[in-house]
Phi, psi and omega in degrees: 000313179300322179296320179297319179294314179299318179297317179296320177298317179299327178278355178080021184289346180255004188291323186242036178287148177301135178086359180300131179082358179264155179292156176295149179298155180298155178293150175303154184299315182279163181303313176210124176236108183299342180254017183304320183289326177294314180298317180295318180294317180296323177294316181295323182275355180073026180266156176220139177247111181267151170299161187305315184294309177298326178296318179290325177300314178296317179299320180295317178297317178295322180295318180296318178297319179294322179297317181294336179261004185295152182280344182210160178298323179301317180292322176302310181298322179293312182299310182293319179299316181297315182288327178297324177301316181293320180295313180298320179299314181292325180292335183274356182244161172298144183296132179279356183187218179298154180301150182293318180069026181220147169239163180302148178285157171271107184302317182296322177295320178297319179295317178300317180294321177300313179299317181298316180293321178296318179295319179295319180294322179295322179293331183276353181292142176301135179085354179283145180259125185236000000 
C-alpha cells in the first residue's frame, strides 16, 4: 500500500486535489458528534433534511402550485388527491415534530382555481380575443 501511495505521489496524482494546501476543517462543536461528516456533506452539497411536518408542508405547497399548472383537470385531481392522502395520514397520527399547519385541500376549489387560471392565461395569449 505504501509503495502504491509513493508511486502515485511520484506521478503527481495528489498535486491538484481539492483542498490541497488548505488547513483541515475545524473540529465539530461538540466533543463527538457521530454524524459530523453527514452534516458537513449536506451543508457542502446544499442539501437540507427537514422534519416530516415541514417537509410535507413544502410538498403540499409545491403540489398546489403543480396542480394549478397541470395540463388537465384529471391531473389536478390526481395531484391534490395524492397530497391530501399524505396530509390526512399525518393529521391522524401524533405529530413527529412541529405541527403541520396544513389541512387537506378542497379538491373542487383547486379545480375551480385551475379553471380560472387557465382562462386568464388564455386571455393573455397574443392574438387572443378577450
